[in-house]
C-alpha positions in Angstrom: 0.0 0.0 0.0 2.7 2.5 1.0 4.8 1.8 -2.1 1.9 2.2 -4.4 0.7 5.4 -2.6 4.2 6.8 -2.7 4.7 6.1 -6.4 1.3 7.5 -7.2 1.8 10.7 -5.2 5.2 11.3 -6.6 4.1 10.7 -10.2 1.2 13.1 -9.8 3.4 15.9 -8.5 6.2 15.4 -11.0 3.6 15.5 -13.8 2.0 18.7 -12.5 3.4 21.2 -14.9 1.6 24.1 -13.4 3.1 23.5 -10.0 6.6 23.1 -11.2 6.3 26.1 -13.6 5.3 28.4 -10.8 7.9 27.0 -8.3 10.8 27.2 -10.8 9.5 30.5 -12.3 9.3 32.0 -8.8 12.9 31.0 -8.0 14.2 32.2 -11.4 12.6 35.6 -11.0 14.2 36.3 -7.6 17.5 34.9 -8.6 17.5 37.2 -11.7 16.9 40.1 -9.4 19.7 39.0 -7.1 22.2 38.4 -9.9 21.5 41.4 -12.1 19.4 43.8 -10.0 21.8 45.0 -7.4 25.2 46.5 -7.0 28.2 44.2 -7.7 30.1 43.0 -4.6 33.5 44.4 -4.1 35.5 41.2 -3.5 35.6 37.5 -4.3 34.7 36.6 -0.7 31.8 38.9 -0.6 30.6 37.6 -3.9 30.6 34.0 -2.6 28.7 34.9 0.5 26.2 37.0 -1.4 25.5 34.1 -3.8 25.1 31.7 -0.9 22.7 34.0 0.8 20.5 34.3 -2.3 20.6 30.5 -2.8 19.6 29.8 0.8 16.7 32.2 0.9 15.3 31.3 -2.6 15.7 27.6 -2.0 13.8 27.9 1.2 11.0 29.8 -0.5 10.9 27.1 -3.3 10.6 24.3 -0.7 7.8 26.1 1.1 6.0 26.8 -2.1 6.0 23.1 -3.2 5.0 21.8 0.2 2.1 24.2 0.7 0.6 23.5 -2.7 0.8 19.7 -2.2 -0.5 19.8 1.4 -3.5 22.0 0.4 -4.9 19.0 -1.7 -5.7 17.3 1.7 -8.5 19.8 2.1 -10.1 18.4 -1.0 -9.8 14.8 0.1 -11.1 14.9 3.7 -14.0 12.6 2.9 -11.9 10.1 1.0 -9.3 10.0 3.7 -11.8 9.6 6.5 -13.4 6.7 4.7 -10.1 5.2 3.7 -8.7 5.2 7.3 -11.9 3.6 8.6 -12.7 1.0 6.0 -9.6 0.2 4.0 -6.0 -0.8 4.6 -4.9 2.8 4.4 -3.6 4.2 7.7 -2.5 7.6 8.8 1.0 6.2 9.3 1.2 4.8 5.7 -0.2 8.0 4.3 2.3 10.2 6.2 5.2 7.9 5.2 4.2 8.2 1.5 4.2 12.0 1.8 7.6 11.9 3.6 9.2 9.9 0.8 7.6 12.1 -1.8 8.5 15.4 -0.2 12.1 14.3 0.4 12.7 13.4 -3.2 10.9 16.5 -4.5 13.0 18.7 -2.1 16.2 17.2 -3.6 15.0 17.7 -7.2 14.0 21.3 -6.4 17.4 22.0 -4.9 19.2 20.6 -7.9 17.3 23.1 -10.1 18.0 25.9 -7.6 21.8 25.0 -7.6 21.9 25.0 -11.4 20.1 28.4 -11.7 22.1 30.0 -9.0 25.4 28.9 -10.4 24.5 29.8 -14.0 23.0 33.3 -13.3 25.6 34.5 -10.8 28.5 33.2 -12.8 27.3 35.1 -15.8 26.6 38.2 -13.7 30.0 38.2 -11.9 32.0 36.9 -14.9 33.6 34.0 -12.9 32.6 30.6 -11.7 30.3 30.7 -8.7 30.0 27.0 -8.2 28.5 25.6 -4.9 31.1 24.4 -2.4 29.3 21.2 -1.3 26.3 20.3 -3.5 26.0 16.8 -1.8 25.4 18.5 1.6 22.9 20.8 -0.1 20.9 17.7 -1.3 21.0 16.1 2.2 19.8 19.3 3.8 17.1 19.9 1.2 15.8 16.3 1.5 15.3 16.9 5.2 14.0 20.4 4.7 11.4 19.0 2.2 10.1 16.7 4.9 9.9 19.4 7.5 8.1 21.8 5.2 5.6 19.1 4.2 5.0 18.2 7.9 4.5 21.9 8.8 2.1 22.5 5.8 0.1 19.4 6.6 -0.3 20.4 10.2 -1.7 23.8 9.1 -4.1 22.3 6.6 -5.4 19.7 9.2 -5.8 22.4 11.8 -7.8 24.4 9.4 -10.0 21.5 8.1 -10.5 19.9 11.5 -11.2 23.0 13.6 -11.5 26.2 11.5 -13.3 25.0 8.4 -12.2 24.6 4.8 -12.7 28.3 4.2 -9.7 28.9 6.4 -7.4 26.4 4.6 -6.9 28.7 1.6 -5.6 31.5 4.0 -3.6 29.6 6.6 -1.7 27.6 4.0 0.3 30.7 3.0 1.7 31.0 6.5 4.9 29.1 5.7 5.8 31.6 3.0 5.1 34.5 5.3 7.2 33.0 8.1 10.1 32.3 5.7 10.0 35.9 4.4 10.0 37.4 7.9 12.7 35.1 9.5 15.1 35.1 6.5 15.1 38.9 6.3 15.6 39.1 10.0 18.7 37.0 9.9 20.1 38.9 6.9 19.4 42.4 8.3 20.2 42.0 12.0 22.0 39.9 14.5 19.6 37.3 15.8 20.2 35.6 19.2 21.9 32.2 18.6 19.3 30.4 20.7 16.5 31.8 18.6 18.2 30.5 15.4 18.7 27.1 16.8 15.1 27.1 18.0 13.8 28.1 14.6 13.8 25.3 12.0 13.4 27.9 9.2 16.6 29.8 10.2 18.4 26.5 10.8 17.5 25.2 7.3 18.6 28.6 5.7 21.9 28.5 7.6 22.6 25.0 6.6 21.8 25.8 2.9 24.1 28.8 3.2 26.9 26.6 4.6 26.5 24.0 1.8 26.8 26.6 -1.0 29.5 28.8 0.5 31.5 26.2 2.4 31.9 28.7 5.2 30.2 28.9 8.6 26.9 30.6 8.9 26.6 33.3 11.5 23.9 34.8 13.7 23.7 37.5 11.1 24.1 35.1 8.2 27.5 36.1 6.8 28.6 38.7 9.3 31.8 37.2 10.8 31.5 39.7 13.7 28.5 37.9 14.9 28.4 34.4 16.6 29.3 31.4 14.5 26.6 28.7 14.3 27.2 25.0 14.9 25.9 22.9 11.9 25.3 20.0 14.2 22.9 22.0 16.4 21.2 23.4 13.3 20.7 19.9 11.8 19.5 18.5 15.2 17.0 21.3 15.5 15.4 20.6 12.1 15.2 16.8 12.9 13.6 17.4 16.2 11.0 19.8 14.8 10.3 17.4 11.9 9.7 14.4 14.2 7.5 16.6 16.5 5.4 17.9 13.6 5.0 14.4 12.0 3.7 13.1 15.4 1.2 16.0 15.5 0.2 15.2 11.9 -0.5 11.6 12.8 -2.8 12.7 15.6 -4.7 15.2 13.5 -5.0 12.7 10.6 -6.7 10.2 12.9 -9.2 13.0 13.8 -9.7 14.2 10.2 -13.3 15.4 9.5 -15.0 15.0 6.2 -15.9 18.3 4.7 -17.6 19.8 1.7 -15.3 20.9 -1.1 -17.7 23.8 -1.9 -17.0 25.3 1.5 -13.3 25.8 0.6 -14.4 28.0 -2.4 -16.3 30.4 -0.2 -14.6 33.7 0.7 
């Protein structure tokens, strides 16, 4: 059941041209702005850190965009899932596991695209190779980040469908994108307390992505060496703990999923 469900889910997402067009187009637009829309950095070191920062932020946005758009489909399948959990072999655990496998692979695919676009655009803009320092580490981080983003988005959708009504799902599902925008700009523009960064899975993911592209330590103010250096081990552990916690909450909410009317979600 789990293998079939995973294969079916992944096939459906990979063939969704609209979803991928928007996700890739969104990243491409902002990377173009980053590569050609600002003043050119003054040194090779600053160039590398600037590119890594753009990659980290845009990749995080891309992962959020994919996860939220996949998770929102749950609101259209509440009746089917409620019936399936009660009268078929489908269980919340197998359903969540299928989504984990799907989101992990999709996260890795998205990051490969982001790596290629970042490298190509900034290399052309700066007139030199701006290749990522550790693309394998970027893939590992993105695979984990894809699972976290999916778990977070699923929780939001299930809270909306179970307790707030389907009308709320279309609004609450954009919360990850808003959170990513606020927290990423905060770490770029100011020195954030180290404890707050470790406690925030979004900032932890962004810092790890920055580290994978630049090959240098991320700091409390992302690439300001005057601020406190961040420990990659603590960052990685933070994301894992948050992911496990959110998946546990998702399982509880899935078991309590309420069938709803699709028409309700179309109401403003």
